[in-house]
Kinemage of the C-alpha trace (Angstrom):
@kinemage 1
@onewidth
@group {chain A} dominant
@subgroup {mainchain}
@vectorlist {calphas} color= white
{ca met a 1} P -0.035 -0.032 -0.023
{ca thr a 2} L 1.419 3.392 -0.853
{ca leu a 3} L 1.274 6.029 2.080
{ca gly a 4} L 0.002 9.227 0.975
{ca tyr a 5} L 2.178 12.627 2.123
{ca asp a 6} L -0.104 13.190 5.519
{ca asn a 7} L -0.083 9.429 6.455
{ca trp a 8} L 3.627 8.776 6.487
{ca arg a 9} L 5.043 9.115 9.915
{ca pro a 10} L 8.157 11.520 9.012
{ca asn a 11} L 5.864 14.136 7.030
{ca gln a 12} L 3.876 14.629 10.258
{ca glu a 13} L 3.888 18.106 11.891
{ca leu a 14} L 6.128 19.489 8.928
{ca val a 15} L 6.013 23.454 9.280
{ca leu a 16} L 8.284 23.818 6.197
{ca asp a 17} L 8.865 21.960 3.486
{ca leu a 18} L 10.837 23.175 0.438
{ca gln a 19} L 10.815 20.861 -2.124
{ca met a 20} L 12.303 22.809 -4.797
{ca arg a 21} L 10.358 21.583 -7.560
{ca glu a 22} L 10.022 24.851 -9.745
{ca gly a 23} L 13.383 24.598 -11.586
{ca thr a 24} L 13.339 28.328 -12.433
{ca gly a 25} L 12.242 31.640 -10.867
{ca val a 26} L 12.763 33.466 -7.512
{ca ile a 27} L 10.439 31.765 -5.288
{ca thr a 28} L 10.190 28.093 -4.029
{ca ala a 29} L 6.999 26.871 -2.627
{ca asp a 30} L 6.350 25.534 0.957
{ca phe a 31} L 4.364 22.262 0.552
{ca ser a 32} L 3.733 22.122 4.481
{ca lys a 33} L 0.287 22.510 5.542
{ca val a 34} L 1.459 25.936 7.165
{ca tyr a 35} L 2.402 27.067 3.700
{ca his a 36} L 5.008 29.740 4.278
{ca asn a 37} L 4.340 32.880 1.869
{ca ala a 38} L 7.022 33.410 -0.808
{ca pro a 39} L 10.531 31.905 0.263
{ca thr a 40} L 12.425 34.159 -1.964
{ca leu a 41} L 15.789 33.290 -3.602
{ca thr a 42} L 18.113 36.241 -3.042
{ca gly a 43} L 21.476 36.910 -4.632
{ca ala a 44} L 21.357 34.461 -7.418
{ca pro a 45} L 21.093 30.637 -6.063
{ca thr a 46} L 20.918 28.482 -9.515
{ca trp a 47} L 18.481 25.850 -10.323
{ca arg a 48} L 19.856 22.837 -11.337
{ca phe a 49} L 18.713 19.252 -12.732
{ca ala a 50} L 19.846 16.218 -11.446
{ca gly a 51} L 17.310 13.796 -13.354
{ca ser a 52} L 14.364 11.947 -12.352
{ca asp a 53} L 12.571 14.878 -12.324
{ca leu a 54} L 14.738 16.357 -9.361
{ca asn a 55} L 15.609 19.892 -8.954
{ca tyr a 56} L 17.953 21.387 -6.299
{ca leu a 57} L 19.556 24.586 -5.892
{ca glu a 58} L 23.352 25.570 -5.992
{ca phe a 59} L 24.487 28.420 -3.682
{ca val a 60} L 27.929 30.516 -4.166
{ca pro a 61} L 28.777 32.796 -1.522
{ca gly a 62} L 30.112 35.357 -3.716
{ca asn a 63} L 26.890 36.732 -4.749
{ca pro a 64} L 25.845 36.077 -2.005
{ca asp a 65} L 22.988 33.300 -2.233
{ca arg a 66} L 20.452 32.782 0.406
{ca ile a 67} L 16.627 32.265 0.729
{ca ile a 68} L 14.714 34.554 3.109
{ca ile a 69} L 11.202 34.363 4.578
{ca leu a 70} L 10.184 37.742 6.264
{ca ala a 71} L 9.661 37.543 9.894
{ca ala a 72} L 5.938 38.354 9.712
{ca ala a 73} L 5.754 34.871 7.236
{ca ser a 74} L 7.689 33.039 9.527
{ca thr a 75} L 6.325 32.846 12.968
{ca ala a 76} L 5.851 29.109 13.068
{ca leu a 77} L 9.466 28.615 13.098
{ca asn a 78} L 10.170 30.782 16.290
{ca phe a 79} L 10.194 27.538 18.457
{ca thr a 80} L 10.580 29.669 21.816
{ca thr a 81} L 9.290 26.707 23.937
{ca ser a 82} L 8.630 23.655 21.749
{ca asp a 83} L 10.547 20.598 20.565
{ca phe a 84} L 11.562 21.095 16.724
{ca ser a 85} L 13.502 19.153 14.540
{ca gly a 86} L 15.169 20.108 11.008
{ca ala a 87} L 16.824 18.243 7.963
{ca val a 88} L 18.285 19.231 4.432
{ca trp a 89} L 20.121 17.173 1.876
{ca ile a 90} L 23.740 19.255 1.251
{ca asn a 91} L 26.571 18.802 -1.062
{ca pro a 92} L 29.291 21.495 -0.116
{ca asp a 93} L 31.735 22.587 -2.323
{ca ala a 94} L 34.041 23.945 0.354
{ca tyr a 95} L 34.445 23.777 4.308
{ca gly a 96} L 33.813 27.125 6.253
{ca asp a 97} L 31.242 28.548 8.704
{ca cys a 98} L 28.446 27.774 6.613
{ca his a 99} L 24.978 28.301 7.681
{ca leu a 100} L 22.106 25.949 6.737
{ca met a 101} L 19.188 27.850 8.245
{ca asn a 102} L 18.708 30.277 11.120
{ca lys a 103} L 15.605 32.108 12.844
{ca gly a 104} L 16.123 35.127 15.105
{ca gly a 105} L 18.285 38.148 15.573
{ca ala a 106} L 21.342 38.957 17.539
{ca asn a 107} L 22.182 36.776 20.402
{ca thr a 108} L 18.747 35.113 19.790
{ca gly a 109} L 16.926 32.275 18.578
{ca trp a 110} L 18.124 28.815 16.841
{ca gly a 111} L 20.528 27.732 14.058
{ca phe a 112} L 21.672 24.933 12.119
{ca trp a 113} L 25.155 25.003 10.581
{ca leu a 114} L 28.737 23.693 9.573
{ca ser a 115} L 31.797 24.897 11.267
{ca ala a 116} L 35.023 25.207 9.513
{ca thr a 117} L 36.821 23.474 11.819
{ca ser a 118} L 37.058 19.657 11.383
{ca pro a 119} L 34.403 20.222 10.022
{ca tyr a 120} L 31.564 19.902 12.602
{ca ile a 121} L 27.606 20.057 12.371
{ca ile a 122} L 26.033 22.236 14.730
{ca phe a 123} L 22.575 22.847 16.067
{ca thr a 124} L 22.753 26.068 18.344
{ca thr a 125} L 20.205 27.732 20.665
{ca glu a 126} L 20.929 31.195 22.080
{ca gln a 127} L 19.386 33.036 25.057
{ca ala a 128} L 20.198 36.794 25.652
{ca gly a 129} L 23.967 36.077 24.992
{ca pro a 130} L 24.418 32.643 26.099
{ca thr a 131} L 24.605 29.983 23.058
{ca tyr a 132} L 24.199 26.220 23.494
{ca gln a 133} L 25.709 23.859 21.125
{ca ser a 134} L 25.312 20.404 20.066
{ca thr a 135} L 27.783 18.989 17.597
{ca asp a 136} L 28.854 15.816 16.044
{ca gly a 137} L 32.595 14.683 16.160
{ca gly a 138} L 33.991 16.425 13.302
{ca ala a 139} L 35.945 15.233 10.280
{ca ser a 140} L 32.592 13.341 9.099
{ca leu a 141} L 31.069 15.599 6.457
{ca ala a 142} L 32.544 14.841 2.925
{ca leu a 143} L 33.051 17.401 0.102
{ca ser a 144} L 31.475 17.067 -3.166
{ca ala a 145} L 29.029 14.388 -1.855
{ca trp a 146} L 25.291 14.413 -1.176
{ca gln a 147} L 24.349 13.745 2.338
{ca leu a 148} L 21.522 14.328 4.685
{ca val a 149} L 21.950 16.399 8.046
{ca gly a 150} L 19.493 17.162 10.480
{ca phe a 151} L 18.804 18.007 14.122
{ca thr a 152} L 16.184 17.249 16.692
{ca arg a 153} L 15.655 19.496 19.981
{ca asp a 154} L 13.680 17.214 22.468
{ca gly a 155} L 13.379 19.384 25.803
{ca ala a 156} L 16.871 20.086 27.040
{ca val a 157} L 18.499 17.492 24.476
{ca gly a 158} L 19.578 18.546 21.128
{ca arg a 159} L 21.160 16.007 18.649
{ca val a 160} L 22.680 16.320 15.153
{ca tyr a 161} L 22.012 13.608 12.452
{ca leu a 162} L 24.171 12.521 9.751
{ca asn a 163} L 22.627 10.342 6.964
{ca gly a 164} L 20.078 9.139 9.205
{ca val a 165} L 22.445 8.032 11.875
{ca asp a 166} L 22.842 10.143 15.448
{ca ala a 167} L 26.171 11.706 14.955
{ca thr a 168} L 26.054 13.783 18.392
{ca ala a 169} L 29.530 13.658 20.255
{ca thr a 170} L 28.870 16.628 22.413
{ca pro a 171} L 25.031 17.005 23.263
{ca ala a 172} L 24.539 20.625 25.024
{ca thr a 173} L 21.808 21.031 27.633
{ca his a 174} L 19.748 23.412 25.683
{ca val a 175} L 17.141 26.444 26.908
{ca asp a 176} L 14.267 27.804 25.370
{ca pro a 177} L 15.747 29.919 22.571
{ca val a 178} L 14.825 33.417 22.756
{ca thr a 179} L 13.694 34.229 19.191
{ca ala a 180} L 13.303 38.026 18.119
{ca val a 181} L 9.766 38.782 17.052
{ca ala a 182} L 11.345 40.691 14.335
{ca gly a 183} L 13.665 37.838 13.090
{ca asp a 184} L 13.390 36.694 9.470
{ca phe a 185} L 14.023 32.923 8.646
{ca tyr a 186} L 17.526 32.715 6.720
{ca ile a 187} L 18.588 29.615 4.526
{ca gly a 188} L 22.281 29.508 3.476
{ca thr a 189} L 23.752 32.332 5.698
{ca thr a 190} L 23.409 33.540 9.500
{ca thr a 191} L 20.664 35.508 10.869
{ca gly a 192} L 20.878 38.988 9.240
{ca gly a 193} L 22.270 37.612 6.040
{ca gly a 194} L 25.634 39.295 6.298
{ca ala a 195} L 28.108 36.389 6.792
{ca gly a 196} L 28.291 32.437 6.830
{ca phe a 197} L 27.188 32.029 3.318
{ca tyr a 198} L 26.799 28.160 2.451
{ca asp a 199} L 29.079 27.012 -0.487
{ca gly a 200} L 27.200 23.964 -2.516
{ca ser a 201} L 24.092 22.558 -3.334
{ca met a 202} L 20.973 21.926 -1.583
{ca trp a 203} L 17.755 19.883 -1.676
{ca arg a 204} L 14.530 19.634 0.413
{ca leu a 205} L 14.870 21.640 3.322
{ca arg a 206} L 12.559 20.280 6.036
{ca ile a 207} L 11.262 21.666 9.873
{ca trp a 208} L 9.072 19.679 12.173
{ca lys a 209} L 7.332 21.206 15.217
{ca arg a 210} L 8.340 18.083 17.454
{ca ala a 211} L 11.411 16.193 17.962
{ca leu a 212} L 11.706 13.395 15.224
{ca ala a 213} L 12.789 9.738 16.553
{ca ala a 214} L 16.161 8.402 15.600
{ca arg a 215} L 14.388 5.827 13.459
{ca glu a 216} L 12.238 8.667 11.454
{ca met a 217} L 15.654 10.459 10.786
{ca lys a 218} L 16.667 6.935 9.284
{ca ala a 219} L 13.596 6.552 7.276
{ca ile a 220} L 13.927 9.692 5.734
{ca phe a 221} L 17.594 8.706 4.696
{ca glu a 222} L 16.815 5.432 3.508
{ca ser a 223} L 13.612 6.736 1.351
{ca glu a 224} L 15.638 9.229 -0.430
{ca arg a 225} L 19.258 7.868 -0.797
{ca asp a 226} L 18.492 6.423 -4.011
{ca leu a 227} L 17.965 10.083 -5.677
{ca phe a 228} L 21.494 10.631 -5.127
{ca gly a 229} L 22.996 7.415 -5.479
{ca val a 230} L 24.157 7.411 -1.817
């Protein structure tokens, strides 16, 4: 029996699902039931076609490339108290402090990014200055290869995932992130859009308003890995 979008457990409680089906233009649609208005490509992220009806976006830091959902249209991504999760397929061209997704303002909110050192996959929550980071062990992210990276926040526990496997080496004790009401949601750069630009390709960025179980991250990876020959 084929399960529909709503019936498959890993799709439930999605609040952002950028499937990047367009292949052209400066807007990419949100397929979640929240339906965020007009995620806008800024700079010049380039549409690419990988075959099998699969489109993805290539980001170049020099443009600089990013996707923005304005604050008024992204309040469902604030997560000031609730559990939440995120995942995205990436194919990085270079290491660096590359921010994949961020919500908030200066010293507030939450983010998911790659550190230049080792490199590390990092999930961050911030609360009026202090920063809490859960990271993997480093040196596990490959260049020029497709990988599924993700994170979960379950109460005070933050975890990071690589290719459907819990890769957390340093689990911080997370607090409720203080998210600025005026904070836009950024993809491919840090909050404010002025630094930390991602260099590489990206496909299907998703966010859930719950903590995904490890088996769900694994199921997502296993169901999509053939798209990229992983």
